[in-house]
PAVO-372010 format. One record per residue: x, y, z of N, C-alpha, C, O in turn; residue number from 1. Coordinates in pm, whole numbers, plus 50000, padded with zeros to 5 digits. Each point is the difference from the previous one (the first is absolute). Layout:
N
   n.X   n.Y   n.Z  ca.X  ca.Y  ca.Z   c.X   c.Y   c.Z   o.X   o.Y   o.Z  nr
     X     Y     Z     X     Y     Z     X     Y     Z     X     Y     Z NUM
...
***
This chain:
303
   n.X   n.Y   n.Z  ca.X  ca.Y  ca.Z   c.X   c.Y   c.Z   o.X   o.Y   o.Z  nr
 50085 49882 50000 49915 50118 50000 50090 50124 50000 50075 50021 50095   1
 49916 50061 49800 50091 50113 49986 49940 50133 50048 50065 50077 50070   2
 49810 49948 49891 49938 50128 50036 49850 49992 49972 49954 49910 49930   3
 49971 50185 50125 49855 50002 49978 49946 50138 50034 50063 50077 50073   4
 49819 49953 49874 49933 50126 50031 49927 49986 50134 49984 49890 50051   5
 49974 50222 50005 49936 49999 50131 49872 49917 50001 49969 49937 50101   6
 49958 50062 49789 49874 49923 49996 50020 49857 49951 49903 49926 49984   7
 50223 50036 49993 50036 49864 49957 49942 49964 49863 49994 49882 49967   8
 49965 50214 49956 49948 49972 49867 50110 49987 49894 49973 49957 49888   9
 50146 50078 50148 50116 49981 49914 50110 49938 50085 50050 50063 50093  10
 49986 49815 49876 50102 49929 50076 50109 49951 49904 49971 49925 49907  11
 50151 50118 50116 50114 49956 49919 50069 49884 50071 50038 50012 50117  12
 49978 49877 49813 50066 49885 50062 50093 49931 49901 49988 50016 49878  13
 50103 49908 50178 50102 49930 49922 49989 49850 50025 49972 49957 50112  14
 50049 49964 49784 50004 49854 50010 50135 49953 49948 50043 50040 49892  15
 50024 49875 50185 50128 49946 49953 50025 49867 50068 49935 49966 50099  16
 50158 49960 49848 50045 49873 50058 50142 49978 49955 50053 50075 49918  17
 50010 49821 50135 50139 49972 49961 50013 49984 49850 50101 50040 49942  18
 49798 49902 49994 50004 49976 49856 49911 50099 49924 49958 49972 49887  19
 50013 50143 50175 49914 50099 49935 50045 50140 50040 49983 50040 50115  20
 50075 50035 49792 50038 50139 50031 49876 50081 50041 49889 49966 49958  21
 50128 50139 50122 49885 50076 50049 49910 50051 49887 50048 50053 49900  22
 49820 49930 50120 49899 50055 49910 49910 50092 50081 49972 49972 50117  23
 49983 50137 49822 49928 50105 50072 49855 50008 49952 49972 49997 49880  24
 49937 50014 50217 49856 50000 49971 49931 50111 50080 50051 50047 50101  25
 49832 49992 49849 49919 50100 50068 49859 49943 50020 49931 49965 49904  26
 50028 50027 50223 49864 49958 50033 49909 50122 49995 50021 50097 50074  27
 49878 49899 49840 49911 50115 49979 49863 49973 50060 49938 49897 49973  28
 50016 50195 50109 49865 49993 50058 49972 49867 50068 49886 49954 50004  29
 50219 49985 50049 49989 49876 50077 49940 49885 49920 49952 49902 50058  30
 50052 50110 49809 49935 49896 49920 50075 49961 49873 49984 49889 49951  31
 50098 50201 49995 50069 49973 49874 50151 50017 50018 50045 50086 50076  32
 50030 49833 49854 50146 50007 50005 50054 50042 49864 49969 49939 49898  33
 50111 50166 50102 50063 50047 49877 50149 49968 50005 50066 50021 50102  34
 49985 49930 49787 50143 49969 49990 50076 50127 49964 49966 50068 49903  35
 50137 49964 50177 50083 50117 49971 50122 49960 49918 50031 50064 49899  36
 50035 49834 50143 50120 49955 49929 50083 49911 50089 49961 49971 50113  37
 50153 49986 49836 50087 49911 50077 50145 50038 49984 50041 50059 49901  38
 50035 49905 50200 50144 50017 49995 50061 49888 49917 49959 49884 50013  39
 50136 50148 49904 50067 49901 49916 49899 49918 49917 49998 49877 50010  40
 49921 50189 49911 49896 49927 49926 50055 49902 49897 49927 49914 49952  41
 50200 50097 50014 50059 49910 49902 50032 49862 50060 50030 49906 49926  42
 49963 50082 50207 50028 49871 50064 49872 49920 50012 49899 50050 50049  43
 50105 49826 49905 49885 49911 50008 50015 49909 50123 50110 49957 50033  44
 49778 50014 50031 50004 49920 50123 50065 49864 49978 50070 49950 50088  45
 49909 49991 49796 50057 49868 49975 50152 50002 49987 50065 49895 49997  46
 49992 50225 49994 50146 50013 49994 50063 50007 50139 50122 50004 50012  47
 49795 49998 50093 50049 50021 50135 49975 49878 50088 49904 49925 49980  48
 50185 50056 50118 49985 49889 50093 49906 50035 50114 49993 50116 50042  49
 49934 49784 50008 49910 50021 50113 50075 49983 50132 50109 49943 50004  50
 49831 50108 50102 50070 49999 50129 49924 49918 50103 49883 49969 49983  51
 50187 49997 50124 49942 49927 50112 50065 50054 50127 50107 50061 49995  52
 49827 49916 50118 50052 50047 50129 50020 49879 50090 49912 49915 50012  53
 50204 50078 50052 50032 49886 50085 50068 50048 50129 50048 50113 50008  54
 49955 49800 50089 50085 50015 50117 50095 49881 50004 49962 49889 49964  55
 50160 50135 50079 50092 49891 50026 50072 50026 50132 50003 50113 50049  56
 50055 49784 50007 50068 50012 50128 50149 50022 49980 50066 49925 49928  57
 49988 50181 50136 50145 50018 50004 50060 49894 50092 49928 49932 50073  58
 50202 50055 49923 50066 49894 50076 49981 50012 50151 50013 49902 50072  59
 49956 50220 49976 49975 50017 50144 49851 49996 50033 49961 50027 50114  60
 49955 49938 49788 49858 49985 50023 49915 50121 49968 49877 49989 50000  61
 50184 50127 49972 49923 50118 49968 49928 49983 49866 50060 49954 49903  62
 49811 50082 50093 49923 49987 49878 50028 50119 49908 49989 50116 50040  63
 50048 49854 49835 50037 50102 49903 49896 50004 49888 49981 49899 49932  64
 49951 50214 50048 49910 50010 49885 50080 50014 49871 50113 50049 50001  65
 49830 49909 49890 50068 50013 49871 49898 50004 49887 49895 49937 50007  66
 50140 50138 49890 49920 50005 49878 50075 49923 49891 50118 50024 49977  67
 49812 49885 49958 50057 49924 49889 49940 50051 49869 49878 50014 49990  68
 50205 50012 49913 49953 50029 49865 50043 49884 49912 50119 49969 49989  69
 49783 49968 49948 50027 49879 49922 50047 50035 49860 49968 50107 49948  70
 50108 49805 49990 50036 50021 49860 49876 50006 49912 49898 49938 50032  71
 50110 50133 49861 49888 50009 49907 49964 49859 49951 50087 49925 49956  72
 49786 50039 50053 49954 49870 49956 50022 49888 50100 49982 49883 49968  73
 50059 50152 50153 50029 49899 50101 49876 49921 50038 49892 50057 50014  74
 50123 49812 50002 49893 49915 50047 50044 49930 50128 50116 49961 50013  75
 49791 50024 50079 50030 49941 50130 50067 49865 49985 49956 49916 49921  76
 50151 50064 50155 50074 49875 49994 50122 50005 49911 50086 49912 50007  77
 49923 50190 49910 50117 50016 49914 50120 50051 50082 49984 50062 50105  78
 50134 49910 49844 50120 50066 50052 50038 50112 49905 50003 49982 49878  79
 50026 50134 50180 50047 50111 49918 50143 49974 49956 50071 49920 50061  80
 49971 50148 49833 50139 49980 49953 50100 50058 50098 50118 49964 49998  81
 49836 50126 50090 50084 50059 50101 49917 50088 50091 49882 50023 49975  82
 50180 50025 50131 49931 50087 50096 50087 50120 50033 50123 49990 50004  83
 49812 50123 50018 50067 50122 50042 49944 50040 50136 49880 50025 50014  84
 50206 49981 50086 49961 50057 50130 50020 50151 49987 50110 50047 49971  85
 49782 50028 50051 50000 50143 49968 49957 50082 50122 49884 50039 50009  86
 50209 49988 50084 49964 50078 50119 49980 50148 49967 50071 50056 49916  87
 49832 50005 50150 49971 50142 49977 50107 50090 50062 50082 49955 50080  88
 49915 50171 49881 50090 50099 50059 49948 50044 50135 49903 49946 50052  89
 50164 50153 50004 49957 50053 50129 50114 50003 50102 50082 50092 49997  90
 49924 49810 50093 49917 49880 50006 49864 50019 50067 49917 49909 50000  91
 50058 50210 50057 49874 50021 50073 49890 50037 49900 49950 50112 49998  92
 50015 49792 49922 49900 50015 49895 49934 49864 49982 50021 49911 50082  93
 49901 50072 49812 49937 49872 49974 49958 49994 49854 49998 50101 49930  94
 49969 49779 50024 49943 49981 49868 49849 49984 50012 49947 49969 50106  95
 49985 50053 49781 49855 49984 49993 49966 49902 49887 50081 49976 49910  96
 49799 49969 50098 49962 49896 49905 49945 50055 49869 49969 49923 49909  97
 50019 50208 50078 49951 50059 49876 50108 50003 49892 50104 49936 50012  98
 49870 50141 49884 50094 50008 49890 50131 50064 50046 49999 50104 50067  99
 50111 49835 49898 50132 50047 50040 50050 50103 49900 50047 49966 49891 100
 49941 50162 50146 50037 50106 49906 50149 50004 49969 50041 50060 49900 101
 50041 49879 50184 50143 49996 49970 50027 49917 49874 50098 50024 49929 102
 49815 49879 50046 50018 49913 49883 50089 49881 50024 50007 49911 49914 103
 50062 50083 50198 50097 49892 50022 49932 49863 49999 50043 49910 49928 104
 49851 50076 50152 49942 49866 50017 49948 49945 49868 50024 49883 49968 105
 49906 50199 49956 49944 49951 49874 50108 49981 49894 49988 49915 49912 106
 50118 50164 50097 50112 49978 49907 50057 49860 50019 50018 49926 49904 107
 50011 50039 50221 50055 49867 50027 49899 49890 49966 50036 49897 49944 108
 49836 50127 50090 49897 49899 49971 49987 49976 49850 49976 49887 49957 109
 50040 50219 49964 49989 49985 49855 50116 49921 49941 49994 49953 49887 110
 50113 50032 50192 50116 49921 49957 49995 49858 50054 50095 49923 49982 111
 49796 50042 50084 49983 49862 50046 50038 49975 50144 50001 49885 50044 112
 50031 50220 50031 50040 49984 50140 49882 50021 50093 49912 50082 49974 113
 50085 49842 50136 49908 50029 50108 50069 50102 50091 50119 49987 50028 114
 49808 50111 50017 50058 50109 50079 49939 49998 50140 49878 50003 50015 115
 50207 49993 50085 49955 50011 50139 50042 50135 50056 50117 50038 49992 116
 49787 50034 50064 50026 50125 50071 49980 49975 50149 49888 50015 50050 117
 50217 49948 50022 49986 49969 50143 49983 50129 50081 50073 50097 49980 118
 49833 49902 50111 49981 50114 50091 50079 49970 50128 49945 49976 50107 119
 50185 50026 49875 50097 49962 50101 49986 50084 50128 49938 50106 49998 120
 50119 49846 50111 49994 50076 50125 50064 50138 49978 50103 50013 49935 121
 49833 50088 50122 50037 50138 49972 49902 50068 49907 49997 50123 49992 122
 49922 49798 49935 49898 50057 49911 49892 50069 50082 49966 49956 50110 123
 49981 50152 49838 49892 50074 50065 49864 49947 49952 49990 49941 49892 124
 49907 50081 50189 49865 49969 49958 49953 49859 50025 49890 49962 49958 125
 50193 49957 50111 49963 49861 50028 49995 49972 50149 49998 49885 50042 126
 50001 50220 50038 49996 49982 50145 50132 50036 50066 50106 49997 49937 127
 49884 50038 50191 50115 50048 50076 50109 49894 50016 50119 50030 49994 128
 49839 49845 50028 50098 49894 50023 50094 49984 49881 50122 49999 50016 129
 49820 49989 49864 50082 49983 49880 50086 50123 49974 50116 49988 49962 130
 49827 50130 50059 50072 50125 49974 50124 50012 50090 50110 50024 49950 131
 49872 49959 50181 50111 50020 50092 50101 49886 49997 50114 50017 50044 132
 49845 49868 49905 50091 49885 49995 50118 50024 49908 50099 49927 50005 133
 49892 50177 49910 50111 50030 49909 50107 50089 50059 50105 50018 49939 134
 49871 50039 50179 50098 50091 50060 50133 49931 50021 50007 49892 50059 135
 50099 50171 49893 50138 49951 50016 50023 49863 49937 50089 49926 50041 136
 49830 50043 49859 50012 49868 49936 50025 50008 49850 49971 49905 49927 137
 50083 50210 50027 50033 50012 49857 50103 49893 49964 50103 49985 50066 138
 49868 49941 49829 50093 49897 49953 50005 49877 50087 50079 49909 49975 139
 49837 50086 50128 49999 49887 50093 49862 49934 49997 49968 49930 49904 140
 49949 50090 50199 49868 49936 49999 49911 50055 49889 49918 49927 49945 141
 50099 50202 50022 49925 50054 49887 50035 49924 49872 49914 49977 49914 142
 50211 49986 50074 50046 49927 49882 49956 49855 50004 49968 49940 49897 143
 50029 50002 50224 49950 49863 50013 49860 49989 49942 49965 49899 49937 144
 49953 50205 50084 49862 49994 49952 49993 49985 49849 49914 49927 49949 145
 50176 50140 49979 50000 49985 49854 50046 49859 49961 49941 49936 49914 146
 50166 50017 50152 50052 49867 49969 49896 49892 50032 49987 49903 49926 147
 49941 50115 50185 49898 49902 50038 49884 50001 49901 49935 49898 49977 148
 50038 50219 49964 49899 50007 49894 50042 49920 49878 49918 49932 49938 149
 50211 50075 50028 50051 49922 49888 49985 49851 50028 49961 49923 49911 150
 50069 50036 50211 49986 49859 50036 49854 49955 49997 49970 49888 49962 151
 49940 50201 50079 49857 49968 49996 49954 49972 49857 49921 49909 49977 152
 50128 50169 49928 49965 49977 49859 50047 49862 49954 49928 49931 49928 153
 50192 50031 50114 50052 49867 49963 49918 49890 50066 49959 49904 49935 154
 50017 50111 50195 49927 49897 50075 49858 49980 49947 49945 49890 50011 155
 49997 50214 49932 49863 49991 49951 49992 49976 49850 49893 50013 49939 156
 50220 49953 50001 50000 49954 49862 49987 50107 49893 49967 49969 49886 157
 50058 50157 50150 49987 50106 49901 50122 50011 49909 49990 50047 49886 158
 50127 49910 50164 50124 50023 49925 50107 49904 50050 49993 49952 50113 159
 50105 50019 49803 50115 49921 50043 50097 50087 50079 50007 50122 49980 160
 50065 49816 50110 50086 50074 50092 50117 50071 49932 50057 50092 50057 161
 49979 49865 49823 50112 50062 49930 49954 50101 49895 50073 50032 49906 162
 49805 50019 50110 49945 50095 49903 49940 50122 50071 49891 50046 49965 163
 50180 50006 50134 49947 50112 50079 50102 50113 50002 50120 49977 50018 164
 49833 50144 49963 50084 50121 50011 49928 50101 50089 49882 49985 50029 165
 50191 50117 50014 49941 50107 50079 50026 50132 49929 50111 50025 49953 166
 49787 50058 50041 50012 50134 49943 49932 50101 50091 49892 49974 50053 167
 50170 50140 49964 49937 50107 50077 50062 50133 49969 50109 50009 49943 168
 49819 50097 50096 50044 50137 49975 49995 50079 50130 49908 49983 50079 169
 50190 50102 49943 50012 50082 50122 50024 49907 50119 50103 49932 50003 170
 49805 50062 50097 50024 49900 50104 50001 49860 49937 50079 49915 50040 171
 49834 50061 49862 50002 49872 49931 50135 49972 49937 50044 49885 49992 172
 50023 50222 49963 50135 49986 49948 50098 49958 50109 50090 49919 49976 173
 49892 50136 50145 50080 49954 50114 49981 49850 50021 50096 49927 50021 174
 49778 50028 49973 49972 49859 50022 50070 49913 49895 50051 49892 50033 175
 49952 50154 49842 50070 49925 49896 50150 49998 50025 50066 49897 49984 176
 49988 50219 50055 50144 50007 50031 50035 49910 50117 50098 49926 49995 177
 49820 50080 50111 50024 49915 50117 49994 49853 49963 50078 49919 50051 178
 49829 50046 49860 49985 49859 49960 50126 49945 49936 50029 49880 50010 179
 50048 50207 49925 50117 49952 49927 50117 49964 50091 50094 49934 49957 180
 49901 50109 50170 50112 49972 50091 49959 49915 50120 50081 49974 50089 181
 49794 49984 49914 49956 49912 50108 50028 49855 49964 49993 49963 49883 182
 50039 49953 50216 50028 49859 49971 49873 49924 49965 49890 50043 50034 183
 50127 49845 49900 49889 49909 49968 49889 50070 49923 49882 49985 50033 184
 50156 50091 49866 49903 50078 49925 49903 49909 49924 50042 49903 49939 185
 49828 50128 50065 49904 49925 49919 49990 50051 49857 49920 49949 49921 186
 50161 50152 50044 49986 50067 49871 50114 49964 49907 50113 49973 50042 187
 49855 50027 49829 50103 49983 49898 50075 50130 49975 50117 49998 49961 188
 49816 50114 50063 50062 50130 49981 49913 50105 50068 49890 49971 50047 189
 50161 50151 49957 49928 50113 50058 50006 50116 49902 50096 50016 49925 190
 49798 50066 50077 49998 50123 49920 49955 50112 50092 49890 49998 50054 191
 50196 50101 49963 49973 50108 50094 50005 50136 49934 50100 50037 49938 192
 49790 50039 50075 49995 50135 49947 50008 50104 50110 49924 49995 50096 193
 50168 50099 49891 50013 50113 50094 49994 49953 50144 49931 50060 50083 194
 50141 49834 49947 49994 49941 50133 50103 50054 50096 50108 50044 49960 195
 49857 49954 50167 50094 50035 50106 50100 49886 50016 49962 49884 50009 196
 50166 50149 49993 50103 49900 50027 50078 50033 50126 50045 49909 50071 197
 49971 50220 49958 50073 50045 50119 49898 50032 50109 49955 50114 50012 198
 50009 49785 50065 49894 50015 50099 50037 50100 50109 49916 50079 50043 199
 50209 49920 50000 50042 50090 50106 49987 50146 49958 49956 50084 50078 200
 50083 49945 49801 49997 50140 49955 49857 50051 49989 49970 50113 50039 201
 49940 49804 49907 49863 50048 49984 49930 50010 50135 49915 50087 50019 202
 50119 49826 50076 49940 50008 50133 50042 50128 50070 49920 50063 50069 203
 50205 49977 49913 50050 50121 50065 49936 50127 49944 49997 50103 50066 204
 49953 49888 49810 49943 50119 49935 49851 49982 49971 49947 50062 49907 205
 49985 49853 50171 49862 49965 49969 49905 50118 50022 50012 50072 50099 206
 49895 49946 49809 49890 50093 50019 50032 50144 49969 50114 50038 49973 207
 49780 50042 50030 50010 50143 49968 50004 50089 50123 50018 50121 49989 208
 49965 49820 50129 49997 50081 50121 50049 49919 50119 50025 49880 49989 209
 49989 50186 50125 50057 49937 50119 49911 49888 50053 50050 49899 50050 210
 49818 50118 49940 49909 49897 50048 50018 49870 49922 50006 49892 50059 211
 50001 50120 49808 50021 49880 49919 50134 49935 50031 50009 49877 50011 212
 50093 50203 50003 50132 49944 50029 50000 49928 50134 50064 49896 50016 213
 49864 50161 50082 50000 49943 50134 49919 49872 50008 50045 49901 50057 214
 49834 50101 49886 49908 49888 50020 50002 49898 49887 49976 49881 50024 215
 50052 50162 49853 50009 49904 49890 50143 49958 49976 50028 49881 49978 216
 50064 50215 50025 50138 49968 49969 50059 49892 50088 50081 49920 49954 217
 49878 50078 50172 50055 49900 50091 49953 49858 49969 50059 49904 50049 218
 49835 50082 49869 49952 49866 49963 50070 49948 49875 49986 49883 49966 219
 50089 50204 49965 50068 49961 49876 50134 49935 50036 50106 50061 49984 220
 49886 49818 50064 50117 49924 50043 49987 49858 49949 49891 49954 49966 221
 50222 49977 50030 49997 49860 49957 50127 49963 49927 50109 50041 50039 222
 49877 49879 49855 50115 49956 49922 50030 50103 49892 49915 50031 49917 223
 50206 50021 50086 50043 50103 49906 50066 49931 49879 50110 49945 50014 224
 49826 50056 49869 50057 49929 49884 50140 50047 49963 50083 49918 49959 225
 49944 50211 50054 50131 50051 49958 50113 49943 50086 50114 49993 49956 226
 49853 49967 50166 50101 49939 50086 50013 49850 49977 50078 49933 50068 227
 49845 50014 49837 49999 49855 49978 50017 49963 49853 49958 49892 49958 228
 50104 50196 49965 50014 49974 49856 50082 49874 49971 49981 49937 49896 229
 50108 50026 50194 50082 49880 49978 49918 49873 50007 50048 49892 49965 230
 49827 50119 50080 49913 49883 50013 49907 49982 49879 49913 49914 50003 231
 50105 50165 49892 49910 49991 49884 50001 49857 49947 50106 49939 49984 232
 49775 50008 49988 49991 49861 49954 49903 49980 49884 49986 49889 49950 233
 49945 50218 50008 49919 49994 49878 50025 50128 49921 50032 50103 50060 234
 49954 49893 49808 50021 50122 49921 49888 50100 50024 49886 49962 50030 235
 50147 50166 49957 49902 50105 50020 50011 50105 49890 50109 50044 49964 236
 49775 49994 49984 49990 50111 49905 49953 50122 50078 49894 49998 50063 237
 50186 50108 49931 49967 50125 50068 49970 50107 49896 50072 50013 49902 238
 49821 50064 50120 49974 50115 49914 49966 50120 50089 49932 49987 50102 239
 50116 50129 49857 49990 50117 50088 50011 50127 49917 50082 50009 49909 240
 49835 50089 50123 50007 50128 49932 50107 50090 50058 50018 50004 50122 241
 50052 50069 49792 50108 50086 50051 49947 50132 50056 50078 50080 50053 242
 49790 49945 49937 49939 50119 50060 49918 49964 50124 49918 50080 50046 243
 50103 49802 50007 49924 49955 50117 50053 50069 50126 50117 49985 50035 244
 49797 50091 50031 50041 50065 50125 49941 49930 50122 50048 50020 50111 245
 49849 49897 49870 49943 49925 50112 50096 49889 50044 50031 49987 50118 246
 50015 49935 49784 50102 49898 50025 50112 50026 49899 49992 49953 49886 247
 50110 50120 50153 50104 50039 49903 50070 49881 49935 50003 49889 50055 248
 50051 50136 49828 50062 49897 49918 50113 49927 50071 50027 49884 49968 249
 50040 50179 50129 50115 49934 50062 49962 49867 50065 50085 49912 50015 250
 49788 50071 50024 49959 49873 50060 50023 49884 49903 50065 49902 50034 251
 49882 50110 49845 50017 49892 49901 50144 49993 49950 50054 49891 49982 252
 50007 50225 49995 50136 50002 49947 50098 49935 50097 50081 49916 49960 253
 49911 50121 50168 50094 49945 50098 49977 49850 50020 50095 49923 50016 254
 49780 50036 49983 49972 49858 50017 50050 49920 49880 50061 49894 50015 255
 49914 50158 49865 50048 49931 49880 50153 49988 50001 50054 49894 49968 256
 50013 50213 50069 50147 49994 50006 50047 49897 50102 50108 49943 49985 257
 49810 50033 50118 50038 49903 50101 49977 49855 49960 50063 49910 50056 258
 49847 50066 49848 49968 49860 49964 50048 49959 49863 50002 49880 49969 259
 50037 50215 49947 50025 49965 49859 50114 49901 49980 49998 49922 49905 260
 50101 50080 50183 50111 49905 49986 49954 49858 50027 50035 49908 49925 261
 49888 50072 50181 49955 49866 50039 49874 49958 49925 49965 49882 50000 262
 49967 50213 49937 49875 49968 49929 50005 50067 49862 49935 50102 49978 263
 50142 49840 49930 50022 50066 49870 49874 50014 49915 49999 50080 49907 264
 49896 49846 50123 49876 50014 49924 49911 50113 50054 49898 50033 49940 265
 50142 50024 50171 49925 50115 50052 50022 50120 49908 50101 50008 49930 266
 49803 50084 50073 50003 50110 49904 49935 50124 50060 49903 49990 50075 267
 50152 50127 49893 49944 50128 50043 49965 50082 49876 50083 50019 49911 268
 49791 50029 50086 49955 50088 49893 49969 50136 50061 49915 50011 50088 269
 50154 50092 49867 49974 50137 50046 49915 50070 49895 50039 50010 49883 270
 49846 50039 50158 49905 50064 49909 50013 50152 50011 49975 50058 50105 271
 50064 50002 49787 50028 50143 49998 49873 50083 50020 49896 49972 49940 272
 50114 50128 50145 49892 50096 50025 49873 49935 50055 49891 50052 49979 273
 50122 49836 50090 49884 49934 50060 50000 50023 50150 50101 49979 50067 274
 49784 50064 49986 49983 50018 50143 49946 49874 50066 50001 49893 49940 275
 49952 50122 50183 49956 49884 50077 49855 49963 49972 49968 49884 49972 276
 49942 50216 50035 49858 49973 49983 49967 49972 49853 50070 50043 49909 277
 49821 49883 50072 49965 49956 49864 49970 50117 49906 50020 49988 49879 278
 49933 50125 50177 49973 50115 49913 50128 50070 49955 49996 50097 49925 279
 50118 49852 50121 50130 50054 49957 50072 49902 49908 50120 50011 49977 280
 49803 49893 49971 50052 49906 49901 49954 50044 49862 49883 50033 49981 281
 50207 49968 49924 49966 50024 49861 49963 49867 49933 50038 49894 50050 282
 49889 50109 49839 49964 49875 49932 50121 49914 49967 49994 49877 50009 283
 50117 50187 49953 50118 49920 49967 50060 49931 50123 50063 49895 49988 284
 49918 50164 50132 50044 49933 50122 49923 49870 50019 50058 49895 50027 285
 49810 50113 49960 49917 49882 50018 50033 49893 49897 50009 49881 50033 286
 50011 50161 49843 50032 49904 49894 50132 49929 50030 50010 49879 49983 287
 50090 50197 50059 50130 49942 50031 49991 49900 50114 50053 49890 49991 288
 49879 50149 50117 49990 49913 50117 49927 49870 49966 50047 49892 50036 289
 49840 50117 49896 49924 49880 49968 50077 49908 49907 49998 49878 50018 290
 50070 50179 49884 50079 49919 49907 50115 49930 50072 50024 49881 49980 291
 50046 50193 50105 50113 49943 50074 49953 49891 50096 50067 49898 50015 292
 49820 50124 50051 49950 49901 50095 49964 49870 49931 50035 49891 50046 293
 49895 50119 49842 49959 49879 49930 50122 49922 49951 50004 49878 50010 294
 50095 50194 49939 50123 49935 49954 50073 49932 50117 50051 49889 49986 295
 49952 50179 50128 50072 49945 50116 49930 49877 50054 50066 49900 50031 296
 49803 50106 49981 49926 49884 50051 50018 49879 49908 50010 49887 50048 297
 49994 50136 49823 50011 49890 49905 50141 49945 49991 50021 49879 50006 298
 50077 50210 49980 50136 49956 49966 50095 49985 50118 50098 49926 49991 299
 49874 50142 50118 50087 49986 50118 49932 49913 50106 50062 49911 50059 300
 49810 50116 49965 49929 49927 50105 49950 49863 49954 49964 49915 50082 301
 50034 50063 49786 49954 49874 49948 49851 49977 50018 49955 49887 50019 302
 49969 50223 49976 49855 49992 50020 49924 50042 49876 49877 49999 49999 303
***
């Protein structure tokens, strides 16, 4: 429900779903519906994967919500050709079951991958217990939740254990970076966009004011990937804009320099004049990232 007149004789509302871009309608005189138009009208529903909502148990018993986006044409009981664990940014944010305007989930689904968006501990909007459970657990229990989601997909027959990768942007990029240096990785590779790698530095400079630094900054603790580059055990594709001021380029650059000797298949792509937020991406940035990701998943990750 978007807006309405005082007498409720004109009501503007939106309809959308994971496999349906937003469409806009006007309810007239409480009896007739007029079609206004739709976002991305060139996309047909049959070109998009459908979604499902599940809970799974983390290794310590905490229940983790997750959204699954199925590959296009998926039928129950099938195994997908691969899976992408796709944690949201924030981390104090969440995913929704409607149409994903970022395009990531449907992009992967259109390539035959099942996509899991785990609402890992630290996520907002799922209750106080889950939210606070992420404090001081960056790269640790927060990361376990993503790995346990990958195992849940295997245990439930959605994918083979050697066909899983992780992709994320911003905090999700941190999760991908952290995955590359943690032992016993469930992933064939990681793809991280504009991710935090130097946890100590970002914790020391957290937020825009003293209150944020005091109350949020102190929770940004855990495993610092930059201090563990010698433990890299899966290849990672890093992409980062050189105009990013939210998460400066040095995070990806320094991490790549730390792992490239021991992980020669790892790669860093620097995107010229690209900022952090999606409205600071040019069409050529998106084209480059999507092309590079598909090539990496196919030729390096073996998916």
